[in-house]
ZAZA-643895 format. One record per atom (N, C-alpha, C): residue in one letter; chain; y, x, z. Coordinates in steps of 0.001 Angstrom, whole numbers. Layout:
<recs>
 residuo cadena      yy      xx      zz
       a      A       Y       X       Z
...
</recs>
This chain:
<recs>
 residuo cadena      yy      xx      zz
       m      A  124652  113966   73886
       m      A  123213  114130   73885
       m      A  122621  113276   72771
       s      A  121806  113875   71952
       s      A  121147  113106   70907
       s      A  119697  112875   71299
       l      A  119204  111715   70932
       l      A  117810  111395   71236
       l      A  116941  111882   70085
       e      A  115959  112665   70406
       e      A  115021  113185   69412
       e      A  113749  112353   69474
       m      A  112872  112587   68520
       m      A  111568  111943   68565
       m      A  110880  112354   69865
       i      A  110198  111424   70477
       i      A  109494  111736   71715
       i      A  108358  112694   71381
       p      A  108343  113881   72021
       p      A  107450  114944   71579
       p      A  106022  114872   72075
       e      A  105738  114017   73045
       e      A  104412  114115   73653
       e      A  103966  112754   74155
       l      A  102715  112418   73924
       l      A  102084  111222   74470
       l      A  101003  111674   75433
       v      A  100945  111032   76609
       v      A   99962  111425   77616
       v      A   99273  110174   78136
       p      A   97950  110049   77953
       p      A   97230  108919   78522
       p      A   97296  108947   80050
       l      A   97452  107795   80670
       l      A   97494  107717   82135
       l      A   96222  108280   82759
       s      A   95120  108180   82056
       s      A   93863  108708   82594
       s      A   93919  110222   82807
       q      A   94810  110923   82097
       q      A   94946  112371   82261
       q      A   96013  112745   83297
       f      A   96709  111780   83802
       f      A   97858  112056   84664
       f      A   97527  112889   85901
       p      A   96473  112593   86659
       p      A   96215  113388   87874
       p      A   96049  114879   87608
       t      A   95385  115250   86537
       t      A   95187  116676   86254
       t      A   96419  117291   85606
       w      A   97249  116486   85084
       w      A   98411  116933   84326
       w      A   99673  117093   85188
       i      A   99696  116494   86361
       i      A  100899  116437   87196
       i      A  101454  117824   87510
       r      A  100614  118830   87627
       r      A  101087  120176   87957
       r      A  102032  120736   86894
       d      A  101837  120337   85661
       d      A  102641  120862   84554
       d      A  103855  119990   84210
       i      A  104078  118952   84965
       i      A  105072  117951   84571
       i      A  106487  118521   84402
       r      A  106913  119367   85309
       r      A  108278  119896   85219
       r      A  108491  120695   83940
       e      A  107549  121536   83613
       e      A  107676  122331   82389
       e      A  107661  121437   81154
       r      A  106783  120484   81140
       r      A  106701  119570   79997
       r      A  107978  118761   79842
       l      A  108570  118323   80947
       l      A  109803  117532   80882
       l      A  110981  118357   80379
       r      A  110960  119655   80587
       r      A  112035  120510   80055
       r      A  112062  120469   78529
       r      A  110926  120190   77932
       r      A  110843  120112   76466
       r      A  111279  118751   75946
       g      A  111370  117753   76827
       g      A  111823  116438   76396
       g      A  111073  115322   77084
       p      A  111462  114074   76797
       p      A  110804  112911   77395
       p      A  109321  112853   77035
       i      A  108555  112200   77896
       i      A  107115  112056   77701
       i      A  106759  110572   77841
       v      A  105996  110084   76894
       v      A  105522  108696   76963
       v      A  104128  108698   77580
       l      A  103966  107920   78641
       l      A  102645  107724   79238
       l      A  102017  106512   78559
       t      A  100759  106647   78169
       t      A  100073  105550   77485
       t      A   98916  105042   78328
       d      A   98596  103797   78116
       d      A   97449  103165   78754
       d      A   96683  102450   77644
       n      A   95506  102935   77337
       n      A   94728  102400   76215
       n      A   95537  102435   74923
       d      A   96172  103571   74680
       d      A   96960  103816   73463
       d      A   98191  102921   73322
       v      A   98635  102329   74419
       v      A   99855  101516   74414
       v      A  100852  102178   75352
       a      A  102089  102336   74893
       a      A  103114  102949   75741
       a      A  103249  102164   77043
       a      A  103186  102881   78168
       a      A  103252  102242   79482
       a      A  104517  102645   80246
       a      A  105023  103854   79995
       a      A  106209  104332   80714
       a      A  106744  105567   79997
       v      A  107993  105890   80308
       v      A  108605  107101   79767
       v      A  109112  107924   80944
       l      A  108744  109193   80965
       l      A  109231  110115   81987
       l      A  110344  110957   81383
       v      A  111441  111098   82128
       v      A  112536  111971   81707
       v      A  113046  112728   82918
       e      A  113707  113861   82668
       e      A  114337  114592   83755
       e      A  115497  113761   84306
       p      A  115812  113923   85592
       p      A  116925  113161   86172
       p      A  118248  113364   85425
       e      A  118500  114581   84947
       e      A  119747  114839   84227
       e      A  119800  114017   82948
       t      A  118681  113921   82262
       t      A  118616  113118   81038
       t      A  118855  111658   81364
       w      A  118227  111176   82420
       w      A  118405  109781   82848
       w      A  119878  109506   83144
       n      A  120505  110390   83911
       n      A  121919  110208   84255
       n      A  122799  110241   83010
       d      A  122517  111166   82096
       d      A  123285  111235   80848
       d      A  123155  109937   80054
       l      A  121943  109393   80004
       l      A  121729  108137   79288
       l      A  122502  106991   79933
       l      A  122517  106941   81265
       l      A  123265  105881   81948
       l      A  124762  105989   81686
       v      A  125297  107207   81715
       v      A  126725  107405   81434
       v      A  127035  106976   80002
       e      A  126187  107375   79075
       e      A  126408  107006   77672
       e      A  126331  105494   77484
       l      A  125374  104860   78146
       l      A  125245  103405   78061
       l      A  126486  102710   78626
       e      A  126979  103197   79771
       e      A  128190  102619   80358
       e      A  129389  102809   79429
       d      A  129506  103976   78813
       d      A  130598  104226   77873
       d      A  130511  103281   76671
       l      A  129307  103098   76159
       l      A  129130  102187   75028
       l      A  129460  100748   75416
       q      A  129072  100346   76639
       q      A  129396   98992   77097
       q      A  130905   98828   77242
       d      A  131587   99858   77778
       d      A  133051   99807   77887
       d      A  133697   99680   76510
       a      A  133189  100433   75535
       a      A  133733  100359   74177
       a      A  133507   98975   73578
       l      A  132331   98411   73811
       l      A  132053   97064   73320
       l      A  132972   96037   73979
       d      A  133182   96179   75294
       d      A  134095   95270   75998
       d      A  135519   95377   75442
       a      A  135965   96600   75161
       a      A  137304   96805   74611
       a      A  137404   96183   73220
       l      A  136388   96352   72413
       l      A  136389   95768   71075
       l      A  136401   94244   71145
       t      A  135625   93687   72046
       t      A  135597   92237   72226
       t      A  136969   91722   72659
       a      A  137597   92439   73596
       a      A  138928   92037   74055
       a      A  139944   92141   72921
       y      A  139859   93183   72118
       y      A  140784   93347   70998
       y      A  140601   92228   69972
       e      A  139369   91878   69677
       e      A  139107   90787   68736
       e      A  139655   89462   69270
       a      A  139522   89230   70575
       a      A  140083   88015   71182
       a      A  141604   88015   71036
       y      A  142219   89164   71258
       y      A  143671   89284   71099
       y      A  144076   89012   69649
       r      A  143347   89546   68694
       r      A  143689   89333   67280
       r      A  143585   87865   66900
       r      A  142610   87152   67482
       r      A  142455   85725   67187
       r      A  143587   84917   67796
       d      A  144012   85291   69023
       d      A  145035   84506   69723
       d      A  145845   85409   70641
       p      A  146869   86090   70106
       p      A  147658   87023   70915
       p      A  148317   86379   72135
       e      A  148598   85098   72080
       e      A  149262   84418   73199
       e      A  148337   84198   74394
       s      A  147029   84271   74180
       s      A  146079   84019   75275
       s      A  145852   85242   76157
       v      A  146358   86385   75746
       v      A  146136   87627   76477
       v      A  147196   87790   77561
       r      A  146734   88107   78784
       r      A  147668   88314   79895
       r      A  148210   89731   79867
       p      A  149436   89923   80303
       p      A  150015   91279   80333
       p      A  149275   92184   81326
       w      A  149244   93483   81013
       w      A  148579   94467   81854
       w      A  149110   94439   83277
       q      A  150407   94289   83458
       q      A  150988   94287   84801
       q      A  150373   93177   85662
       e      A  150136   92030   85065
       e      A  149529   90913   85792
       e      A  148076   91227   86165
       i      A  147344   91765   85235
       i      A  145940   92119   85489
       i      A  145862   93225   86538
       r      A  146718   94227   86415
       r      A  146748   95345   87359
       r      A  147026   94850   88779
       a      A  148029   93982   88924
       a      A  148374   93447   90245
       a      A  147193   92699   90860
       k      A  146488   91934   90044
       k      A  145328   91189   90545
       k      A  144219   92143   90989
       l      A  143952   93190   90196
       l      A  142914   94163   90553
       l      A  143262   94908   91837
       i      A  144524   95251   92005
       i      A  144960   95910   93244
       i      A  144786   94971   94422
       a      A  145181   93715   94262
       a      A  145050   92726   95342
       a      A  143585   92513   95733
       e      A  142688   92618   94764
       e      A  141263   92450   95039
       e      A  140613   93740   95547
       g      A  141376   94836   95601
       g      A  140835   96108   96066
       g      A  139954   96791   95039
       r      A  140054   96390   93788
       r      A  139225   96976   92734
       r      A  139939   98079   91961
       l      A  141231   98286   92280
       l      A  142014   99321   91618
       l      A  142974   99902   92635
       d      A  143059  101227   92674
       d      A  144002  101870   93593
       d      A  145422  101706   93068
       d      A  146345  101602   94017
       d      A  147753  101441   93662
       d      A  148345  102700   93117
</recs>
């Protein structure tokens, strides 16, 4: 999913009359709600929100992997073997056997 320019700004003062059209407007993309011309909130469809969370988690996992790899490159002896880490995760109930 690529993020496009936010297509619509809606003042909060117009929100009560605008609520009927919200679903159709959200199909076209995210909407920024403004209060006195200042961004106050962003509305997105639930699917978009979920996609963003998955992408954020994937990016965080990639960053964690890169950080771990850099630590290994600096000091390969400080890294514990996978078997040891796996056994600990299983013992803690955080990984299925």
